[in-house]
RODO-2510 file (C-alpha; in nm, 4 decimals, decimal comma):
residues 335
     n   res          X          Y          Z
     1     m    -4,8750    -7,1157     5,4671
     2     e    -5,2509    -7,0763     5,3689
     3     i    -5,4722    -7,1521     5,6754
     4     g    -5,7859    -7,1728     5,4982
     5     e    -6,0993    -7,2023     5,6933
     6     p    -6,3123    -7,4878     5,8476
     7     e    -6,6451    -7,5739     5,7065
     8     s    -6,8638    -7,4543     5,9950
     9     v    -6,8856    -7,0909     6,0020
    10     r    -6,9500    -7,0627     6,3779
    11     s    -6,6204    -7,2387     6,4195
    12     a    -6,4255    -7,0402     6,1476
    13     v    -6,2436    -6,7735     6,3398
    14     s    -6,1502    -7,0405     6,6264
    15     g    -6,0074    -7,2562     6,3397
    16     c    -5,7873    -6,9685     6,2157
    17     v    -5,6583    -6,9093     6,5902
    18     r    -5,5770    -7,2776     6,6065
    19     a    -5,4119    -7,3030     6,2750
    20     a    -5,2013    -6,9767     6,3096
    21     g    -5,1065    -7,1115     6,6596
    22     l    -4,9894    -7,4463     6,5218
    23     a    -4,8191    -7,2683     6,2321
    24     e    -4,6311    -7,0567     6,4877
    25     r    -4,5365    -7,3680     6,6984
    26     g    -4,3718    -7,5133     6,3669
    27     s    -4,1618    -7,1998     6,3259
    28     l    -4,3320    -7,1005     5,9875
    29     d    -4,2591    -6,7470     5,8771
    30     f    -4,6373    -6,6376     5,8138
    31     v    -4,9749    -6,7398     5,7436
    32     t    -5,2246    -6,6247     5,4727
    33     l    -5,5938    -6,6078     5,4733
    34     d    -5,7596    -6,6085     5,1297
    35     e    -6,0816    -6,4395     5,0200
    36     a    -6,3523    -6,5561     4,7888
    37     l    -6,6410    -6,3418     4,6940
    38     t    -6,8642    -6,5917     4,4983
    39     p    -7,1377    -6,7894     4,7068
    40     p    -7,0089    -7,1519     4,8140
    41     a    -7,2226    -7,3073     4,5525
    42     v    -7,0464    -7,1609     4,2581
    43     s    -6,7104    -7,1022     4,3970
    44     v    -6,4417    -7,3571     4,2534
    45     p    -6,1146    -7,3283     4,4690
    46     v    -5,7835    -7,4450     4,3425
    47     r    -5,6773    -7,7912     4,4328
    48     g    -5,5945    -7,7610     4,8057
    49     a    -5,6526    -7,3890     4,8398
    50     a    -5,9236    -7,3078     5,0912
    51     q    -6,1198    -6,9871     5,0323
    52     s    -6,2470    -6,7837     5,3281
    53     r    -6,6028    -6,6658     5,3660
    54     l    -6,4742    -6,4419     5,6516
    55     n    -6,3379    -6,0742     5,6267
    56     p    -5,9576    -6,1882     5,6257
    57     v    -5,8478    -5,8597     5,8031
    58     t    -6,0948    -5,9026     6,0648
    59     a    -6,0538    -6,2591     6,1160
    60     l    -5,6609    -6,2012     6,1551
    61     a    -5,7208    -5,9177     6,3912
    62     h    -5,8695    -6,1745     6,6149
    63     v    -5,5887    -6,4123     6,5862
    64     a    -5,3276    -6,1482     6,6267
    65     p    -5,3270    -6,1114     7,0200
    66     r    -5,3199    -6,4958     7,0441
    67     t    -4,9887    -6,5236     6,8432
    68     t    -4,6671    -6,3407     6,9028
    69     s    -4,4107    -6,4415     6,6384
    70     i    -4,5745    -6,5186     6,3077
    71     g    -4,6604    -6,2856     6,0142
    72     l    -5,0516    -6,2453     5,9483
    73     v    -5,1111    -6,1738     5,5606
    74     a    -5,4786    -6,1085     5,4997
    75     t    -5,6024    -6,1209     5,1210
    76     a    -5,7877    -5,7810     5,0473
    77     t    -6,0177    -5,7899     4,7320
    78     v    -5,9682    -5,4210     4,6295
    79     t    -6,2198    -5,4014     4,3382
    80     g    -6,5010    -5,2023     4,4240
    81     l    -6,3610    -5,0712     4,7562
    82     e    -6,2066    -4,7233     4,8698
    83     p    -5,8420    -4,7098     4,9753
    84     f    -5,9393    -4,4986     5,2824
    85     h    -6,1311    -4,7995     5,4257
    86     v    -5,8694    -5,0523     5,3321
    87     s    -5,5740    -4,8592     5,4689
    88     k    -5,7698    -4,7974     5,8052
    89     a    -5,8325    -5,1932     5,8478
    90     l    -5,4769    -5,2909     5,7769
    91     a    -5,3245    -5,0073     5,9824
    92     t    -5,5375    -5,1352     6,2714
    93     l    -5,4269    -5,4886     6,2163
    94     d    -5,0576    -5,3767     6,2203
    95     h    -5,1052    -5,1877     6,5317
    96     v    -5,2965    -5,5002     6,6929
    97     s    -5,0282    -5,7353     6,5974
    98     a    -4,7422    -5,5153     6,6952
    99     g    -4,6027    -5,4978     6,3456
   100     r    -4,6826    -5,8397     6,1984
   101     a    -4,9426    -5,7585     5,9494
   102     g    -4,9252    -5,8078     5,5644
   103     w    -5,1842    -5,7788     5,2922
   104     c    -5,2219    -5,9757     4,9407
   105     v    -5,3872    -5,7453     4,6994
   106     r    -5,6507    -5,9283     4,5011
   107     v    -5,8623    -5,8020     4,1948
   108     a    -6,2344    -5,9402     4,1327
   109     g    -6,2322    -6,0774     3,8066
   110     g    -6,5124    -6,2561     3,6079
   111     a    -6,8614    -6,1659     3,5701
   112     e    -7,0027    -6,3388     3,8881
   113     e    -6,7827    -6,1089     4,1026
   114     a    -6,8513    -5,8106     3,9002
   115     r    -7,2295    -5,8490     3,9540
   116     l    -7,2001    -5,8977     4,3326
   117     l    -6,9830    -5,5833     4,3557
   118     g    -7,2275    -5,3800     4,1111
   119     e    -6,9126    -5,3517     3,8749
   120     r    -6,9018    -5,3087     3,4967
   121     p    -6,8658    -5,6761     3,3776
   122     d    -6,6792    -5,5645     3,0806
   123     r    -6,3716    -5,4455     3,2340
   124     d    -6,0676    -5,6475     3,1420
   125     l    -5,8014    -5,7768     3,3743
   126     s    -5,5474    -5,5225     3,2554
   127     e    -5,7633    -5,2404     3,3590
   128     l    -5,8623    -5,4029     3,7038
   129     c    -5,4844    -5,4576     3,7822
   130     e    -5,4060    -5,0905     3,6824
   131     e    -5,6713    -4,9778     3,9055
   132     a    -5,5291    -5,1979     4,1882
   133     a    -5,1859    -5,0665     4,1486
   134     e    -5,3162    -4,7093     4,1940
   135     f    -5,5100    -4,8265     4,5092
   136     t    -5,2098    -4,9794     4,6590
   137     e    -5,0190    -4,6360     4,5845
   138     v    -5,3108    -4,4395     4,7701
   139     v    -5,3256    -4,6914     5,0561
   140     a    -4,9496    -4,6209     5,1111
   141     l    -4,9914    -4,2486     5,1033
   142     l    -5,2710    -4,2681     5,3807
   143     w    -5,0205    -4,4559     5,5931
   144     d    -4,7700    -4,1931     5,5256
   145     s    -4,9822    -3,9109     5,5887
   146     w    -4,8889    -3,9526     5,9699
   147     e    -4,5341    -3,8809     6,0550
   148     d    -4,3745    -4,1075     6,3070
   149     g    -4,4142    -3,9296     6,6405
   150     a    -4,7136    -3,7416     6,5344
   151     e    -4,9257    -3,9058     6,8600
   152     i    -4,8453    -3,7063     7,1501
   153     r    -5,1110    -3,8389     7,4003
   154     d    -5,0243    -3,5735     7,6785
   155     a    -5,3218    -3,5806     7,9255
   156     a    -5,1803    -3,2797     8,1152
   157     t    -5,1849    -3,0429     7,8209
   158     g    -5,4778    -3,2145     7,6543
   159     r    -5,2821    -3,2546     7,3424
   160     f    -5,3553    -3,6027     7,1515
   161     l    -5,1311    -3,5130     6,8347
   162     d    -4,9027    -3,2851     6,6675
   163     r    -5,0840    -3,1342     6,3657
   164     t    -4,7728    -3,0456     6,2018
   165     k    -4,6997    -3,4038     6,1599
   166     i    -5,0307    -3,4848     5,9707
   167     r    -5,0073    -3,4304     5,6015
   168     a    -5,2732    -3,4292     5,3310
   169     v    -5,2373    -3,6683     5,0610
   170     n    -5,4098    -3,4846     4,7564
   171     h    -5,3901    -3,7631     4,5302
   172     k    -5,5595    -3,7229     4,1888
   173     g    -5,5357    -4,0304     3,9585
   174     r    -5,7115    -4,2033     3,6905
   175     y    -5,9230    -4,4034     3,9360
   176     f    -5,9057    -4,2305     4,2797
   177     r    -5,9174    -3,8777     4,3974
   178     v    -5,8386    -3,8755     4,7707
   179     k    -5,7448    -3,5708     4,9782
   180     g    -5,6576    -3,7424     5,3070
   181     p    -5,5073    -3,7682     5,5592
   182     g    -5,5720    -4,1162     5,7206
   183     i    -5,7357    -4,1279     6,0580
   184     v    -5,5223    -4,3854     6,2124
   185     p    -5,1763    -4,3448     6,3242
   186     r    -4,8873    -4,4853     6,1077
   187     p    -4,8584    -4,8541     6,1264
   188     p    -4,5514    -4,9900     6,3265
   189     q    -4,4203    -5,1203     6,0028
   190     g    -4,4739    -4,7821     5,8309
   191     h    -4,6230    -5,0038     5,5440
   192     p    -4,7636    -5,3533     5,6284
   193     v    -4,5956    -5,6279     5,3996
   194     t    -4,7536    -5,6144     5,0552
   195     a    -4,8052    -5,9321     4,8706
   196     v    -4,9478    -6,0163     4,5370
   197     r    -5,0505    -6,3627     4,4010
   198     i    -4,9901    -6,3769     4,0242
   199     t    -5,2023    -6,5924     3,7807
   200     s    -5,1644    -6,4252     3,4791
   201     e    -4,9243    -6,1805     3,2639
   202     q    -5,1524    -5,8770     3,3633
   203     e    -5,0750    -5,9081     3,7204
   204     l    -4,7185    -5,8531     3,6783
   205     a    -4,7472    -5,4662     3,6677
   206     l    -4,9339    -5,4993     4,0046
   207     a    -4,6594    -5,7540     4,1398
   208     a    -4,3808    -5,4776     4,0635
   209     r    -4,5048    -5,3013     4,3848
   210     a    -4,4991    -5,6009     4,6072
   211     d    -4,2657    -5,7158     4,8916
   212     l    -4,4068    -6,0688     4,8396
   213     v    -4,5159    -6,2460     4,5502
   214     f    -4,6870    -6,5706     4,5426
   215     g    -4,7857    -6,8130     4,2555
   216     r    -4,7033    -7,1208     4,0659
   217     l    -4,3434    -7,2322     4,0682
   218     e    -4,2992    -7,1850     3,6850
   219     r    -4,4769    -6,8553     3,6581
   220     l    -4,2602    -6,7079     3,9428
   221     a    -3,9440    -6,8467     3,7690
   222     g    -4,0337    -6,6511     3,4522
   223     a    -4,1644    -6,3427     3,6558
   224     r    -3,8676    -6,2883     3,8709
   225     p    -3,6418    -6,0917     3,6365
   226     r    -3,9214    -5,8462     3,6008
   227     l    -3,9864    -5,7749     3,9751
   228     r    -3,7963    -5,5158     4,1820
   229     s    -3,4841    -5,5863     4,3724
   230     g    -3,5687    -5,7462     4,7119
   231     t    -3,9023    -5,8830     4,6292
   232     r    -3,9450    -6,2243     4,7845
   233     t    -4,0891    -6,4797     4,5501
   234     i    -4,2955    -6,7630     4,7346
   235     a    -4,4236    -7,0548     4,5296
   236     d    -4,7411    -7,2355     4,6337
   237     l    -4,6480    -7,5972     4,7376
   238     f    -4,9768    -7,8084     4,7696
   239     v    -4,9421    -8,0836     5,0405
   240     d    -5,2248    -8,3687     5,0339
   241     r    -5,1804    -8,6882     5,2571
   242     r    -5,5372    -8,7903     5,1984
   243     g    -5,5727    -9,1650     5,1630
   244     l    -5,1894    -9,2312     5,2310
   245     p    -5,0472    -9,4362     5,5160
   246     a    -4,8776    -9,2651     5,8452
   247     g    -4,5527    -9,1037     5,7622
   248     r    -4,6211    -9,0679     5,3697
   249     w    -4,6845    -8,7512     5,2039
   250     a    -4,7736    -8,6049     4,8710
   251     w    -4,6516    -8,2678     4,7496
   252     g    -4,6399    -8,0749     4,4204
   253     t    -4,6298    -7,7236     4,2445
   254     g    -4,8905    -7,7942     4,0062
   255     s    -5,0868    -8,0888     3,8943
   256     a    -4,8105    -8,3467     3,9277
   257     f    -4,7434    -8,4650     4,2822
   258     e    -4,4414    -8,6438     4,4471
   259     t    -4,4998    -8,9100     4,7120
   260     g    -4,2710    -9,0120     4,9850
   261     g    -4,1695    -8,9851     5,3471
   262     v    -4,0375    -8,6791     5,5694
   263     g    -3,6872    -8,7236     5,4331
   264     e    -3,7857    -8,7104     5,0721
   265     f    -3,9978    -8,4123     5,1369
   266     a    -3,7315    -8,2254     5,3146
   267     d    -3,4899    -8,3342     5,0321
   268     f    -3,7404    -8,1571     4,7819
   269     l    -3,7397    -7,8438     5,0018
   270     q    -3,3592    -7,8322     5,0427
   271     r    -3,2852    -7,8748     4,6709
   272     h    -3,5058    -7,5896     4,6004
   273     a    -3,3437    -7,3874     4,8830
   274     e    -3,0142    -7,4381     4,7392
   275     t    -3,0638    -7,4062     4,3747
   276     g    -3,4249    -7,3123     4,3013
   277     p    -3,5602    -7,0022     4,1388
   278     v    -3,7728    -6,8860     4,4334
   279     d    -3,7060    -6,7840     4,8034
   280     g    -3,9609    -7,0105     4,9630
   281     f    -4,2819    -7,1946     4,9580
   282     r    -4,6104    -7,1370     5,0846
   283     l    -4,7724    -7,4536     5,2089
   284     v    -5,1405    -7,5076     5,1023
   285     f    -5,2929    -7,8102     5,2543
   286     a    -5,5725    -8,0159     5,1259
   287     e    -5,7333    -8,0463     5,4827
   288     v    -5,5543    -7,7852     5,6991
   289     g    -5,7555    -7,8697     6,0056
   290     t    -5,6069    -8,2217     6,0180
   291     e    -5,2882    -8,2081     5,8082
   292     l    -5,1193    -7,9162     5,9623
   293     a    -5,0705    -8,0754     6,3296
   294     r    -4,9346    -8,3893     6,1434
   295     f    -4,6925    -8,1639     5,9523
   296     v    -4,5701    -7,9779     6,2684
   297     d    -4,5252    -8,3069     6,4460
   298     e    -4,3684    -8,5210     6,1860
   299     a    -4,2029    -8,2931     5,9317
   300     v    -4,0826    -7,9838     6,1090
   301     p    -3,8384    -8,1565     6,3485
   302     e    -3,6432    -8,2854     6,0369
   303     l    -3,6754    -7,9491     5,8707
   304     r    -3,5461    -7,7586     6,1784
   305     r    -3,2523    -8,0135     6,1866
   306     r    -3,1624    -7,9050     5,8194
   307     g    -3,2021    -7,5318     5,9109
   308     l    -3,5005    -7,5117     5,6726
   309     v    -3,7270    -7,3552     5,9109
   310     t    -3,5875    -7,1321     6,1921
   311     p    -3,7852    -6,9733     6,4802
   312     w    -3,8568    -6,5934     6,4833
   313     r    -3,5429    -6,4206     6,6145
   314     e    -3,6142    -6,2289     6,9542
   315     e    -3,4607    -5,9044     6,8270
   316     c    -3,6770    -5,9218     6,5380
   317     r    -3,9114    -5,6218     6,5632
   318     s    -4,1602    -5,6629     6,2663
   319     f    -4,2681    -5,8909     6,0041
   320     r    -4,0949    -5,6896     5,7571
   321     e    -3,7630    -5,7291     5,9402
   322     h    -3,8246    -6,1015     5,9755
   323     l    -3,8136    -6,1089     5,5846
   324     g    -3,4974    -5,9277     5,5706
   325     l    -3,6578    -5,5984     5,4470
   326     p    -3,6285    -5,2686     5,6471
   327     h    -3,7981    -5,2657     5,9825
   328     r    -4,0092    -4,9610     5,8768
   329     a    -4,0832    -4,8546     5,5364
   330     p    -3,9708    -4,4961     5,4707
   331     n    -4,2407    -4,2189     5,4757
   332     s    -4,2715    -4,0948     5,0941
   333     l    -4,4340    -3,7658     5,2371
   334     v    -4,1554    -3,6577     5,4635
   335     p    -3,8758    -3,4398     5,3023
***
């Protein structure tokens, strides 16, 4: 579920905490916080998709200790950044959340964002996605530069870590040259869950590395055969009940919306759960501040009755495990 951000900057972080708490109470699997780089006056968000002016990783680090059983997926616009800094921030989020972190890799396209970043405006989307794919590779290598158990923390001997379990990265690619290692111990999940939102053909190469792929239903249906085995596909489902009477909802995966009560909405989700081309939906509310609470109170009881939403299992040790992935990603630098 995309939690968005309230209009007031002062209340933005508390609004994220409130929304994540409601989503957790509703047994939703994860929340996402998107990112926009363009100023509010020129930003035109997709219908129903709020874009954050906060740093999503930092905001969700504040949310993490105030939640216990929901994934926290922060969008990171990687264009113009260095893998070292992003790997450090995301590793920190995974530690703070006890293994519930994820990140959605985003490239900055368009002349307006290029000017803000000091980027060359003539770089096309294919090149940006190729750079982002190498970026995610380097981030994973920096996480893997610490073996599990590298931290000793023995006050009696004054030893903090075992240097034999810290490895240099020594990456030399087309876009990045990174020696490493990272400076934050390996995240609890090994690799926080990696997501990509695809809006074009060029982003499919980047999505090939992802654990989660977001996007419009029809695009995901066409892309699924080209994704790696085990990748979860999550379609954006826009929900808007503005102007509707109590008990009525409007929802859609594109420009066309259906309208009905909780039963009809549950029927829609159940049909797709049984025969649809995607693994699930990411709810994007037109007004998350008011609609999420109503959704949790009105719709979630019926969805629970049908088994369409289920609580986080007590034995589940990480967001990755909750998604059916290995609890910890393997370390590519350990023989």
